[in-house]
C-alpha positions as CSV (number, residue, x, y, z in Angstrom):
1,M,-7.5,10.7,37.5
2,P,-7.1,8.3,34.6
3,Q,-3.8,8.6,32.8
4,I,-3.0,8.1,29.1
5,I,0.5,7.0,28.3
6,F,2.0,6.6,24.8
7,T,5.0,4.4,24.4
8,P,8.1,5.7,22.6
9,N,7.4,3.7,19.4
10,L,4.3,5.8,18.8
11,A,5.7,9.0,20.3
12,R,8.5,9.0,17.7
13,H,6.0,10.0,15.1
14,T,4.4,13.0,16.9
15,Q,4.5,14.7,20.2
16,C,2.1,12.9,22.6
17,P,2.9,13.5,26.2
18,E,1.4,11.6,29.2
19,Q,-1.8,13.3,30.4
20,E,-4.4,12.9,33.1
21,F,-8.1,13.7,32.6
22,V,-11.3,13.0,34.4
23,A,-13.0,10.4,32.3
24,G,-15.4,7.5,32.8
25,N,-14.3,5.4,29.8
26,V,-11.6,5.3,27.1
27,A,-13.7,7.2,24.6
28,E,-14.0,10.2,27.0
29,L,-10.3,10.0,27.8
30,L,-9.3,10.0,24.1
31,A,-11.7,12.9,23.3
32,K,-10.2,15.1,26.0
33,Y,-6.7,14.1,24.9
34,F,-7.4,14.9,21.2
35,E,-8.8,18.3,22.2
36,E,-5.3,19.2,23.5
37,W,-3.2,17.1,21.0
38,P,-5.3,16.9,17.8
39,Q,-2.4,15.7,15.7
40,V,-2.3,12.4,17.6
41,R,-5.9,11.4,16.6
42,G,-4.9,10.1,13.1
43,F,-2.2,7.8,14.6
44,V,-4.7,6.2,17.0
45,L,-8.1,6.2,15.3
46,D,-9.1,5.4,11.7
47,D,-11.7,7.3,9.6
48,Q,-14.6,5.6,11.3
49,G,-13.3,6.5,14.8
50,H,-12.2,3.0,15.6
51,V,-8.8,2.2,17.1
52,R,-6.4,1.5,14.2
53,K,-5.6,-2.2,13.5
54,H,-1.9,-1.8,14.5
55,V,-2.5,0.2,17.7
56,K,-2.6,-1.8,20.9
57,V,-4.4,-0.3,23.9
58,L,-4.1,-1.7,27.4
59,V,-6.4,-0.5,30.2
60,D,-5.0,-1.3,33.6
61,G,-2.8,-4.0,32.0
62,H,-5.6,-5.7,30.0
63,N,-6.4,-5.5,26.3
64,M,-9.1,-3.0,25.6
65,K,-12.2,-4.9,24.6
66,D,-14.2,-2.3,22.7
67,R,-12.0,-1.0,19.9
68,A,-14.9,0.5,18.0
69,R,-16.6,2.6,20.6
70,Q,-13.9,2.6,23.2
71,S,-16.5,2.1,25.9
72,D,-14.2,0.2,28.3
73,P,-14.7,1.8,31.8
74,L,-12.0,3.6,33.7
75,G,-11.4,3.9,37.4
76,A,-10.0,6.9,39.2
77,D,-6.5,5.6,39.0
78,S,-6.6,3.8,35.6
79,K,-3.7,3.8,33.3
80,V,-4.3,3.5,29.6
81,Y,-1.2,2.5,27.5
82,M,-1.2,3.1,23.8
83,F,1.4,1.7,21.4
84,Q,1.9,0.5,17.9
85,A,1.6,-3.3,17.6
86,L,4.3,-4.9,15.5
87,S,3.4,-7.2,12.7
88,G,5.2,-9.1,9.9
89,G,7.7,-11.8,10.0
């Protein structure tokens, strides 16, 4: 089953444990995750349902391509990593 993993820099704001769900794409995985952990949604998605600007998402080690609809496909053993991207200088 696809697995979603939050790195410690995001997990320090709210409880967001690793979970596995049957899902065909990132949007399905997130929807199932937010059903169990609704407090995490606001840290990941903006008011339009798009991935927030400073949240980085890797799907099987590659940058997620569709940040608006989260339509990137998942395989049976996919790993989706979510973390806050750092900015500034």
